[in-house]
VEXZADO-877776 format. One record per atom (N, C-alpha, C): x, y, z. Coordinates in steps of 0.2 Angstrom, whole numbers, plus 2048, in hexadecimal, padded with zeros to 3 digits. Example, Ala and Ser with C-alpha at 12.3 -4.5 7.8 and 13.67 -1.06 7.14 Angstrom:
% VEXZADO-877776
8427E4827/83E7EA827/8427F0827/8407F5823/8447FB824/840800827/
***
This chain:
% VEXZADO-877776
A27900729/A278FA72D/A258FB734/A278FF736/A2590173C/A1D90273D/A1A90873A/A12909736/A0F900735/A128FD730/A0E8F7732/A0D8F2737/A128F273A/A118EE73F/A0D8F3747/A0D8F9745/A058FD74B/A018FB748/9FF8FC743/9F98F973F/9F58F2740/9FD8EE73F/9F98E6743/9F68E574B/9FA8E974F/9F88EB753/9F18EC756/9EE8F2754/9E78F5753/9E38F1750/9E58EE74B/9DF8E6749/9DE8E374E/9E48E1752/9E38DA758/9DF8DD75D/9E08E475D/9DC8E6763/9D48E6762/9D48E875E/9CC8E975B/9C68E1758/9CB8DD759/9C78D6756/9C68D375C/9BF8D275B/9BC8CE760/9BE8C8768/9BF8C676C/9C48BF76E/9C38B776C/9BC8B876C/9BC8B076B/9BF8B1762/9BD8B975E/9C28B8758/9C88B5759/9CB8B475D/9D28B475F/9D58AB760/9D08A9762/9D18A1764/9D389C75B/9D789A75D/9D9899756/9D4894753/9D389674B/9CD892749/9CF88A74A/9CB88574A/9CC87E749/9CE87D741/9D187873F/9D487773A/9D1876734/9D187A72E/9CD877729/9D0876725/9C987471E/9CC870716/9D0875714/9CC87E713/9CC88270F/9CC887714/9CB88F711/9CC894713/9C5897712/9C189570D/9BA89670C/9B6894712/9B888E714/9B3889719/9B288B71D/9BA891722/9BC89172A/9B389572C/9B289A726/9AC89E72D/9A789A72D/9A5895729/9A089372B/99F88E731/9A688A734/9A6884738/9A788973E/9A889073F/9AA892744/9A4894744/99E896740/998899743/993894744/99588C742/991886746/99488274C/99888574F/99B883755/997883759/99587F75E/993881763/99388376A/99088876F/99388C773/99388677A/99688977B/99C884781/997882786/991888787/98A88378C/988882789/98787F783/983879781/985873781/989871784/98C86A785/98B86978D/98986D78F/98786B799/981867799/97D86279E/97786079F/9738637A1/96D86379D/96886579F/9648617A6/9618667AB/95F8647B2/95785F7B0/95585A7B4/94F8577B2/94585A7B4/9408597B0/93C85D7B1/93985B7B9/9358607BA/9338607C0/92D85A7C1/92C8527C5/9258517C2/91D8567C3/9198547C0/9138587C0/90F8577C6/90A85B7CA/9098567D0/9018547CF/9008507D2/8FB84A7D1/8F584D7CE/8EF8497CB/8EB84D7C9/8E584C7CD/8E08507CC/8DA84D7D0/8D88477D2/8D78437CA/8D583D7CA/8DA8387D0/8E183A7CD/8E58347D2/8E58367D8/8E483C7DB/8E283D7E5/8DB83C7E5/8D783C7E1/8D08377E3/8D182E7E3/8D482D7DD/8D68257DF/8D88237E5/8DF8287E7/8E28257EF/8DC8267F1/8D782B7F2/8D682C7F8/8CE8287FB/8CD8247F4/8C981F7F5/8CD8197F5/8D28187F3/8D88117F8/8D88117FE/8DB817800/8D8819807/8D281880A/8CF819809/8C781780A/8C681180B/8C780F807/8C4805808/8C980480C/8CF80680D/8D4801812/8D0803817/8CF809819/8CB809820/8C6806821/8C180781C/8BA80181E/8BB7FC81E/8C07FA81B/8C07F181A/8C47F0822/8C97F4824/8CB7F582D/8C67F4830/8BE7F882E/8BC7FB835/8B67F2834/8B37F082F/8B27EA82E/8B47E6830/8BA7E5831/8BE7E0834/8C07E0839/8BC7E683C/8BD7E5844/8C47E7847/8C87E9843/8CF7EB844/8D17EE84A/8D87F084E/8D77F2853/8D77F9851/8D57FE857/8D1805855/8D780B851/8DC80A856/8E180B855/8E380E84D/8E180584C/8E5804840/8E080783F/8D8807841/8D580B83E/8D481183D/8D7814842/8D881C845/8DE81F83F/8E081D83E/8E881B839/8E581D831/8E181782F/8E081782A/8DC81C829/8D681E82C/8D282382C/8D482B82B/8DB82B82E/8DE82F82E/8E3832828/8E482C824/8E682981E/8E282F818/8DC82A81D/8D882C815/8D3833816/8D383681C/8D384081B/8D7844818/8DD84081A/8E4845816/8E284580D/8E383E80D/8E283F803/8DA840801/8D3841806/8CE844805/8D184B804/8D5850808/8D7855806/8DA858804/8E2854801/8E38537FA/8DF8567F4/8DB8527F2/8D68527ED/8D18587ED/8CF8597F2/8CC85F7F4/8D08657F1/8D68667F4/8DB86B7F2/8DD86C7E8/8DA8657E7/8DE8657DF/8D68657DB/8D38627DB/8CB8627D7/8C78677D8/8C38677D4/8BE86D7D4/8B58697D1/8B38707D2/8AD86B7D0/8A88677D2/8A58627CE/8A285E7D0/8A88577D5/8AD8577D4/8B38537D4/8B28537DC/8B585A7DF/8B685F7E1/8AF85C7E9/8AB85E7E6/8A585B7EB/8A68567EC/8A88557E9/8A584A7EA/8AC8487F0/8B284B7EF/8B884A7F3/8B484F7FA/8B08557FA/8AF856802/8AB853804/8A5852801/8A184A805/8A6845806/8AA843802/8AC83E806/8B283D80E/8B484480C/8B9846812/8B4847816/8AF84A816/8AA84A81B/8A8844820/8A783E81A/8A683881E/8AB832822/8B283481D/8B7831821/8B7836828/8B783B827/8B984082E/8B583C835/8AE83C834/8A8839836/8AB83483A/8AC82E834/8AE828835/8B582783B/8B982C83A/8C082E83E/8BF830844/8BA834845/8B983784B/8B3833850/8B082E84E/8AF82A84F/8B2824853/8B5823851/8B981E853/8BE820857/8BF825854/8C882885B/8C182C862/8BA82D861/8B582B867/8B682486A/8B7821867/8B681986A/8BF81986F/8C181886B/8C881886D/8C981A873/8C8821874/8C9825878/8C482387C/8BE81F87E/8B981F881/8BE816887/8C0815881/8C7810883/8C2807884/8C6802888/8C57FB884/8BF7F9888/8BC7F988F/8B77FA890/8AF7FD88C/8AF80188A/8AA803885/8AA80087E/8B07FF87C/8AF7FB874/8B07F4875/8B27F187C/8AD7E987D/8A77EA87F/8A37EE882/89C7EC884/8997ED87E/89D7F6879/8987F3870/8977ED86E/89F7EA86D/89F7E4869/89A7DF86D/89C7DE874/8987D6876/8917D9874/88D7DE874/8877E0876/8837E086D/8897E2869/8877E1862/8877DA860/88C7D6861/8897CE863/8847CC865/8847CE86A/87E7C986E/8757CB868/8767D3867/8707D4863/8707D185D/8757D1859/8767CC854/8757C5852/8747C1859/8727BB859/86C7BB85A/8677C085E/85F7C1861/85F7C085B/8617C6855/85E7C584D/85E7C0849/8647BA84A/8627B5848/85F7AF84B/85E7AE851/8587AC854/8517AE851/84F7B3852/84A7B6850/8497B4848/84E7B6846/84D7B283D/84C7AD83C/84B7A7840/84D7A1842/84579F844/8427A4848/8397A384B/83B7A0852/8427A2854/84479F85B/8437A5860/83D7A6860/8397AC865/83B7AD869/83D7A586D/83E7A7874/8457AA876/84A7A5872/8507A7871/8517AD86F/84F7B186B/84E7B7869/84D7BE86E/8487BC873/8477C0878/84D7BF87C/84E7B987E/8537B9885/85B7BD883/85C7BE87C/8607BF87A/8607C7877/85C7C8876/85A7CE87A/85C7D287E/8597CE881/8587D188A/8617D188C/8657CE88A/86D7CD88C/86D7D4887/86B7D5881/86F7D987F/86C7E0881/8667E0884/8637E5886/86A7E888D/86A7E3890/86F7E3898/8747E6895/8797E588F/87D7E588D/87F7EC88C/87C7EF887/87B7F8885/87A7FC88A/8787F7890/8767FD895/87B7FD899/8817F8899/8897F789D/88D7FC897/88B7FC890/88F80188C/88A80888C/88580A890/883811891/885814897/88780E89A/88D8118A0/8938118A0/89580C89D/89C80F89A/8A1813893/89B815891/89E81988B/89D82288C/89D823888/89C82B889/89B82F882/898833881/89983887B/890834877/894833870/89183086A/88E82986C/893826870/89481E86F/88F81D873/88C821879/88A820880/88382187A/882825876/87B827874/87A82086F/87E81F86D/87E819867/87D81286C/87E814870/87D80B877/87680D879/875813879/86C813880/86781387A/867815873/86481386D/86380D86D/86980986B/86880286A/8667FF871/867800876/8627FD87D/85D7FC87D/85A804879/852804879/84F801874/8547FF86E/8507FA869/84F7F286C/8557F186D/8557EC872/8507E8876/84D7EF878/8477ED87D/8427EB879/8427EF876/83B7F086E/83B7E886C/8427E686A/8437E0867/8407DC86C/8437DC872/83F7D6876/83C7D5878/8387D8878/8317DA87A/82D7D8875/82F7D986D/8297D6868/82D7CF865/8317CD867/8347C6868/82D7C286D/82F7C6874/82D7BF878/8247C0879/8207C7875/8197C7875/8177C986E/81A7CB86A/8177CC863/8177C885F/81B7C585F/8217C0857/81A7BB857/81A7B685C/8137B385D/80D7B485A/80A7B985B/8037BA859/8027BE851/80C7C1852/80B7C4849/80D7BF846/80F7B7846/8107B3843/8087B1842/8047B0846/7FF7AD844/7F97B083F/7FA7B7843/7F67BC83E/7F77BC836/7FE7BC836/8027BD82E/7FE7B582B/8007AF82F/7FE7AC82C/7F77AB82A/7F27AA82D/7EB7AC82D/7E87B1828/7EC7B6826/7EA7BA822/7EC7BA81B/7F27B581A/7F37B0815/7F07AC811/7ED7A8817/7E87A3816/7E17A7812/7E17AD817/7DA7AF816/7DA7B380E/7E17B580C/7E07B7803/7E17B47FF/7E37AE7FF/7E37A77FB/7DE7A57F9/7DA7A37FE/7D37A17FF/7CD7A6800/7CE7AC800/7C87B0800/7C37B17FA/7C57B07F3/7C17B17ED/7BE7AB7EF/7BE7A37F1/7B97A07EE/7B579E7F5/7B57A37FB/7B17A2800/7A87A7800/7A37A4805/7A07A9802/79F7AF806/79A7B4806/79C7BC806/79E7BC80B/7977B7810/7967B7819/79C7B781B/79E7B0817/7A27AC81C/7AC7AF81A/7AB7B6816/7B27B8813/7B27BE819/7AB7BF81B/7AC7C781D/7AF7C2825/7A97BD829/7AE7BC82F/7B47B9830/7B77B682A/7BE7B6828/7C37BC82B/7C17C2825/7C37CA828/7C67CB82E/7C07C982F/7BB7CD838/7C17CA83D/7C27C183C/7C87BF841/7D07C183D/7CF7C1838/7D67C3836/7D87CA839/7D67D183B/7D47D783C/7D57D4842/7D37D1846/7D47D184F/7D97D0850/7DB7C884D/7E27C784E/7E77CC84D/7E67CF847/7EB7D6848/7EA7DA84D/7E57DD84F/7E47E0853/7E67DE85C/7E67D885B/7E87D7864/7EE7D5862/7F17D585D/7F97D385E/7FD7DA85C/7F97E0859/7FC7E785A/7FB7E9862/7F57E6867/7F97E986C/7FD7E5870/7FE7E186C/8067DC872/80C7DD86D/80B7E586A/8117E5867/8157ED869/81B7EC866/81E7F4867/8227F685F/8237FD860/82680085C/8227FF854/8247FD850/8247FD847/8217F5846/8227F284C/81E7EA84B/8167EC84C/8157F184F/80E7F3854/80D7F784C/80F7FB84A/8097FE844/80A7FA83F/80F7F483E/80E7F0839/8077ED83B/8077E983D/8047E8842/7FB7EB841/7FA7F0842/7F37F5841/7F47F583B/7F97F7837/7F67F7830/7F37F482C/7F67EF82E/7F37E682B/7EC7E582E/7E87E9833/7E37E7836/7DD7EC833/7DF7F3832/7DB7F782E/7DA7F5827/7E07F2823/7DF7F181C/7DB7EC81C/7DA7E5822/7D57E1822/7CF7E681F/7CD7EC824/7C67F0827/7C57F2821/7CB7F681D/7C87F8816/7C87F480F/7CB7ED80F/7C87E780A/7C17E680C/7BF7E5812/7B87E2814/7B47E7814/7B67EC816/7AF7F0817/7AC7F581B/7AB7EF81F/7A57EF825/7A97F082C/7A77F0831/7A97F5838/7AD7EB83B/7B07EE83E/7B57E9843/7B17E7847/7AF7E1849/7AD7DE84E/7B37D8851/7B67D8858/7B77D285B/7B67CD858/7BC7C7855/7B97C2852/7BF7BD854/7C07B985A/7C77B685A/7C57B0857/7CD7AF854/7CD7A7851/7CA7A0855/7C779E853/7C3799857/7C8795857/7CB79185F/7CE78D860/7D7790860/7D779485F/7DF79885F/7E1799868/7E6799869/7E7799870/7EA79E873/7EA7A2878/7E77A887A/7EE7AC878/7EE7B1878/7F37B6876/7F77B887E/7FE7B887D/8017BB884/8017BF886/7FF7C488A/7FC7CB88C/8047CC88F/8067D588A/80B7D688C/80C7DE88F/80F7E1890/80B7E9895/8087ED88D/8047F188E/8007F488B/8047F8888/8027F787F/8057FC87A/80380287C/808807876/80880B877/801810873/7FF815874/7F7818873/7F881986C/7FD818868/7FC819860/7F981485D/7FA80D85F/7F380A85C/7ED80C85F/7EB80A864/7E580C867/7E0813863/7E5818861/7E381E85E/7E381A855/7E7818853/7E681584B/7DF81284C/7DF80D851/7DB80984E/7D280E850/7D1812855/7CC817857/7CA81A84F/7CE81E84C/7CD820846/7C781D840/7C0821840/7BD81F83B/7C181D835/7BF81882E/7C581982A/7C181E823/7C3822823/7C482581D/7C4824817/7C9820815/7C981C80F/7C8816810/7C2814810/7BE80D80F/7BD80C807/7BD805805/7BF806800/7B4806800/7B180B7F7/7A980A7F7/7A98067F1/7A58057F0/7A18007EA/7A18027E6/7A37FE7DE/7A48017D7/79E8027D3/7A18067CE/79B8087CA/7958047C7/7938037C6/78E7FD7C1/78F7FC7B9/7927F67B8/7907F77AE/78A7FB7AD/7867FC7A7/7827FE7A5/77D7F87A5/7807F579F/77C7EE79F/77B7E67A2/7807E77A7/7807E27A9/77B7E07AD/77B7DB7B1/7767D77B4/7777DC7BC/7747DC7C1/7757E07C4/77A7DD7CA/77E7E17CA/7867DF7CF/7867E27D6/78A7E07DA/78B7E17E2/7887EA7E4/7837E97E7/7817EF7EB/7887F07F0/7877F87F2/78C7FA7F7/78D7F97FB/7917F57FC/7927EF803/7977F3808/79C7F5805/7A37F780B/7A27FB80C/7A2801808/7A480980C/7A180C810/799806810/794808813/79480881C/79A80281B/798801822/7A0805827/7A2808824/7A880C827/7A481082C/79D81282B/79A81682E/796814836/79B811834/79C80B83E/7A080A841/7A580F840/7AC811842/7A9814849/7AC80F84F/7AB810856/7AC819857/7A981E85A/7AC82385B/7B1825861/7B7822861/7BA821868/7C2825866/7C582886B/7CC82F86A/7D182986D/7D882D86C/7DD82A86E/7DE82B873/7E0824875/7E482287D/7E5827882/7E882B87E/7EB831881/7E7835885/7E3837882/7DD83A885/7D5836883/7D5831888/7CF82E886/7C9832888/7C5830884/7BD831883/7B982B880/7B8826887/7B681F884/7AF820882/7AC81C87F/7A781A87B/7A4817883/79D813882/79980E887/79B809883/799805886/7987FF884/7917FC883/78B7FE888/7857FE887/780805884/77B803882/77780687E/77680C887/776814883/774819886/76D818888/76A81988F/76581A890/76181E891/75B81F894/758824893/757826899/75882489F/7598248A6/75F8288A6/7658278A3/76B82A8A4/76C8338A6/76F8358AC/76F83B8AC/7718408A6/76E8458A4/77184989F/77584E8A1/7798508A1/77D8598A5/77985D89D/7798648A0/77786889B/77C86A896/77A869891/78286B88D/78087288D/789874889/78A87B888/79087A883/793880880/79588287C/79C87E87D/79F877879/7A387487C/7AA874875/7B0875875/7B5874871/7BC872873/7BE86A872/7C2868874/7C286486E/7CC861870/7D085C86B/7D185786F/7CF85086D/7D484D872/7D684786C/7DD84886E/7E2844868/7E2848862/7DE84485F/7DB844853/7D4849856/7D2847859/7CB84B859/7C684F85D/7C5854857/7C385B85C/7BA85C85D/7B985C862/7B185D863/7AE865864/7AB867862/7A586C860/7A086E860/79D870867/795870865/79187186B/78D86F86E/788870874/78B867877/79186887B/79186287C/793863885/79385C887/79685F88F/79B856891/79F857894/7A3853895/79F84E89D/79D84689A/79B8438A0/7A28408A7/79F8408AA/7A383E8B1/7A88388AF/7A68328A9/7AB82D8A8/7AC8328A3/7AF8368A1/7B383889B/7B1838894/7AC837895/7A983688E/7A383B88D/7A183D885/79E846885/798842880/794849883/78B848882/78A84E87E/78584D878/783854877/78185186F/78085886D/781859864/78685F862/78A85D85E/78D86285A/79285F854/797860856/79B86084E/7A085C850/7A485484D/7AA853850/7AE85384A/7B4852849/7BA854844/7C0851847/7C284C841/7C8847842/7CE84B840/7D384B841/7D784D83B/7DA84B836/7D6846831/7D784282C/7D1844827/7CD848828/7C884B824/7BF84A829/7BF843829/7BA84382D/7B584882F/7AF84982F/7A984C833/7A4849836/7A384983B/79C84783D/79984C840/79284E83F/78C853842/78584F846/78485084A/77E84C84D/78084A855/77B847857/77D84685E/784842862/784840868/78783D86B/78583B872/784837873/78183287A/78782E87D/78C832882/79382F883/79582C880/79783187C/79C82F877/79B82C870/79582A870/79482586A/78F829865/78E829861/78882A85A/78182885B/77D82D85F/77882985E/77282F85C/76D82C85A/769830857/76883184D/76883684C/769838846/76D83E845/77383A840/77884083D/77B83F83A/781841836/783842831/78B84282F/78E83C82E/79683D82E/79A83D825/79B840823/7A084181E/7A8840820/7A883981B/7B0837819/7B483D816/7BC83C815/7C2843812/7BE83F80A/7BD838809/7BD839803/7B68387FF/7B283D804/7AC83E7FE/7A583B803/7A5834804/7A2830807/79D83380B/79883380D/792836810/78E833812/78C83281A/78782E81D/781833822/77B83481F/777837825/76E833825/76F83382E/76A82D82F/76B82D836/768827837/76682583E/76E81E83F/770822847/77581E84A/77081B850/774816853/771813858/77781285B/779814861/77F811863/789811860/78881685D/78E816858/78E813855/78780F852/78680D84A/783810846/78380F83D/78081183A/77980C83B/77480D83C/76E80983D/76880B83E/76380B839/75E80E838/75B80F830/759815830/758817829/75B81D828/75E81D81F/763822822/766821819/76B825815/76C829812/773828810/77682380E/77E82180D/77F823805/785828804/78782B7FD/78D8297FE/7918257FA/7988237F6/7998277F4/7A18257F4/7A782B7F2/7A68297EA/7A48237E7/7A58237E0/79E8247DC/7988287E0/7918297DD/78E8247DE/78E81F7E2/78981B7E2/7858217EA/78081C7E9/77A8207ED/77581C7F3/77381B7F9/76F8167FA/76B81A801/764819800/76081B804/75B814808/75B81480D/75780F810/75880D816/758806819/75A804821/760802820/766802823/76C801826/76C7FC82C/7717F682D/7737F3833/77B7F6833/77D7F9839/7837F9837/7877FC833/7857FF830/78780482B/785802824/7837FA824/7817F781E/77B7F881C/7797F8814/7747F8814/7707F1814/76B7F2817/7667EA818/75F7ED81B/75A7E9816/7537E8818/7517EA810/74E7F2811/74C7F5809/74F7FA809/74E7FD802/753804801/7528027F8/7568087F8/75880B7EF/75E80C7EF/7618097EA/76880B7E9/76880E7E1/76D8157E1/76C8167DB/7748167D8/7788157D6/77B8127D3/77E8187CD/78781A7CE/7888207CB/78781E7C3/7868197C2/7848187BB/77E8197B9/77981A7BD/77381E7BC/76E8167BC/77080F7BC/76B80B7C1/76980D7C6/7638087C7/75E8087CE/75C8037D1/75C8027D6/75B7FC7DB/7577FE7E0/7517FA7E0/74B7FC7E5/7467F57E8/74B7F47EE/7457ED7F0/7497E97F7/74D7E67F7/74E7E27FD/7547E27FB/75B7E1803/75F7E3803/7627DD809/7677DA807/76C7D380C/7717D880D/7767D9811/77D7D9812/77E7DF80A/77A7E4809/77D7E8806/77C7E97FD/7797DD7FC/7797DD7F7/7717DB7F5/76E7DD7F0/7657DC7EF/7647D47EF/7607D27F5/75F7CC7F5/7587CB7F8/7547C87F3/74D7C97F6/7487CA7F1/7447D07EF/73E7D27ED/7427D97EA/7417D97E4/7447E07E1/7467E27D9/7467EA7DA/7457EB7D1/74B7EE7D1/74D7EC7CB/7547EE7C8/7537F37C1/7547F97C2/7557FD7B8/75A8007B7/75C7FC7B1/7657FF7B0/7638047A9/7668097AA/76780F7A8/76680F7A0/76880679A/768804796/760805794/75B80479A/755802797/7527FC799/7567F879C/7557F179E/7507F27A7/74D7EC7A8/7487EE7AC/7477E67AF/7487E67B5/7487DE7B7/7447DF7C1/73E7DC7C1/73A7DC7C7/7397D47CA/73A7D37CF/73A7CC7D0/7417CB7D6/7427C27D6/7457C17DE/74C7C37DC/7507C27E0/7597C77E1/75B7C07E4/7617BB7E4/7667B97E9/76C7BD7E8/7707BD7EE/7767C17EC/7777C57E7/7747C97E5/7737CE7E0/7737CD7D9/76F7C67D9/76E7C47D1/7687C27D1/7647C57CC/75C7C27CA/75B7BD7CB/7587B87D1/7577B27D0/7517B17D1/74E7AD7CD/7497A97D2/7437A87CD/73C7AE7D0/7387B07CA/7377B77CB/7367BA7C2/7387C07C3/7357C17BC/7357C77BA/7337CA7B5/7397D17B0/73B7CC7AB/73F7D27A9/7407D57A0/7437DE7A0/7407DE79B/7467E179A/74A7DD795/7527E078F/7507E678B/7577E878A/7597F0786/7547EC77E/7557E877E/7547E6776/74A7E7776/7497E577A/7407E777B/73D7DE77C/7427D977C/73E7D5782/73C7D5786/7387D1787/7327D178F/7327C878E/7367C8797/7357C1798/7337C07A1/72E7BC7A1/72E7BA7A6/72D7B37A7/7307B17B1/72E7AB7B1/7357A97B5/7387A47B3/7407A27BA/7487A67B7/7497A87BA/7507A97B8/7557A67BD/75C7A57BA/7617A67BE/7667A97BE/76C7AD7C0/7727B17C0/76D7B57BB/7677BA7BB/7667BF7B6/7647BC7B0/7657B67AF/7627B37A8/75C7B07A9/7577AE7A1/7537AB7A1/7557A27A4/75179F7A8/7557967AA/7517957AC/74C78F7AB/74878C7AC/74278E7AA/73C78E7AC/73378E7A6/7347967A8/73179779F/72F79F79D/72A7A079B/72A7A579A/7287A9791/72A7AE791/72D7AF78A/72F7B4786/72B7B8781/72A7BF782/7277C077C/72C7C877A/72E7C8773/7317CA76F/72F7CE76A/7337D6768/72E7DD767/72B7DC762/72C7D675E/72A7D6758/7247D075A/7217D075E/71B7CC761/71B7C4760/7247C175F/7217BB760/7237B9767/7227B576A/7217B0771/7237A9771/7277A8774/72A7A2778/7257A177D/72779B77E/722797785/726790788/72B79078E/72D78C78D/73378B791/73778578F/73D783795/743788791/74778D795/750791793/75478C798/75A78F796/75F78D799/764792796/76979779C/76D79B79B/7697A1795/7647A1796/75F7A8791/75F7A678B/75E79F789/75B79E781/757798784/75179677E/74C79077D/75178B77F/750786781/75477F784/75077A788/74D775784/74876F787/741772783/73D76F787/737771784/731777780/73077B77D/72C77F77D/728780778/725786777/721788772/72178F76F/72278F769/726796766/71E796763/71D79D761/7177A275C/71A7A7759/7187A7754/71A7AD74F/7157B074F/7157B874F/7107BB74B/70C7B9747/7117B8741/70D7B773D/7087B173D/7077AD740/7047A6743/70979F743/70E79F740/71079A742/713798746/71279174A/71578D74F/719789752/71D789755/722783755/71E78075D/72077975F/71D776764/724771764/72976E769/72C76C76A/73376A76D/73A768769/73F76A76F/74376C76C/747771771/74B77676F/752775771/75777776E/75F776771/76378076F/764783773/768787773/76578D76F/75E78D771/75B79476D/75978F765/75978A764/75878675C/75378275D/74E780759/74877C75A/74E773754/75077175C/75476875A/750763760/74F75F75C/74C75B760/74375875A/74075475E/73A75375C/73375C75E/73275B757/72C761758/728761753/724768752/71E76774E/71C76E74C/71C770746/71D776743/716777741/71477E742/70C77E741/70B78473C/708784735/707789730/6FF78C733/700794731/6F8797733/6F279172D/6F578F729/6F078A724/6ED782728/6F178272D/6ED77D731/6F277772E/6F8778729/6FB772729/70077372E/70376B72F/70B76D733/711766732/715769735/71B763732/71E75F73A/71D75873A/71E757742/72675173E/72A753741/73074F743/73574F747/73D74E744/742752748/744758746/74875A748/748762747/75176374B/756764745/75D768747/76076D745/76276E74B/764775748/75E77B745/75A77A749/75477F745/75177F741/75677A73D/753776736/75076F734/74A770730/74976772E/74A76372E/74A75B72E/74E756730/74975372A/74D74C726/74B749722/746744726/74774472C/743740730/73C744732/73674572E/730747730/72C74872A/72674A72B/72174A725/71D751725/718752720/715758723/70C754724/708757725/701755728/6FD75C725/6FA75A722/6F676071E/6EF760723/6EA766722/6E7767727/6E1764724/6DE75E72A/6D775D729/6D7754728/6DE754726/6E274D724/6E174872C/
***
């Protein structure tokens, strides 16, 4: 008994602690081990802590930063108090900084750019805040005056605009005194711009409007004007723009001068001051900056050249436009004037001894045997180079081309021949950039008088020329083989002449616009001959046609066909008299036998 008690105590000592806990009541001894195994541990019955929220994504931070930027920009556009604007931009800067720390790649670069922009706006507002209320008030009032001036200008109230711009200029002056740093720099720039705008409103705007209105009307009506009238109107337009440029400042001056040069390029002849008849005098302002004068003084290197002729068409316009740019005056930039004389040089003018000369004046360089005259002009012989690539070689007399010289434009055009007081006048050779070439007499750089024009197509005209066009007596040879010799009127064979067509037909008689028109005689390659009236190149009216085989028709014609009353003769001596219709005999006629 004692041994059994001892054994039981030993077994209890070896049993695990949890095994000593009384088991839950069980339905049977067999299910007890399963119940003990499935019982939850005590820790499983305690609640788990909530998971920490994930950090905001790059997209979320970017959205917040953009929203903050929008609020700050809105406050700035609404001119809210500076303290409010600075605070909102502080928030935007902070949000963009958070986005930079989270984003990468392209999103990070975007955030960095936006941060820089927001920081710049923040710093500018902070500077304005530190400058004080007087600086801010001056900026605000000056800006309001400037806006009123712009409105008046847009409504064509130029006098009111000039007055308001001057008031704005004064207010910006006050802002320059009261502000510091970048706010002072901004005020200074806007003061200068207000001064220019006020000057242009008073002196530049009225002539600018007049020149623009004239140019608009010229563009709409130019096609219907005769050549001489169109040239005159273009000269008037260029004069208006040049006068306007002399009264303008800044961008308005440059625009006016560009419009003047555009008309010069379109016209192709040298500018001659031609005022608008009855135009009111232009209000004179202070001298304009030298840029306009320098632009006006350059020879036009990109003046249009005449187009090549079609191979088989009647003679088209001779080269008129590009030739005239040879007359551009040899003037220099106003900053270093070498002014040309306005009167022709005389043989009695004292001529200092030429010596080696290399000098740059404005955009022009002189190299050669030149001397500088007392009136700051240049005389001698040598080479003149412009920065745009144009080059002149030959004599100068008081800064004017005079004698025999050659000019080569940057676009490939060139002229070599006589010059008279800076004008290409006399005999010379003009080679155009498109391949056309003229040799003969010129007046002011334009073919005039007698000469020979060789076109890039291979056509050749020799004879009288007026204002660059065949006019008078002359001959034209097409590369197709067609030939004409006779009268010309404004580039068209017109009057009496002889035309040999490419198909072998030969015509002598009256022409209009290059076609037989009026009375004439046509000999065909077959040997047939028509003599009579023509209309637009065809037999029309009364005429006689003789076939080589001996047949002959005399009578009425219409559009190249026998049409109307007429007589047809056979070689046998028989004839048919009656009415023809569309080259056929009708029932209204009869045959008359020989000897009848």
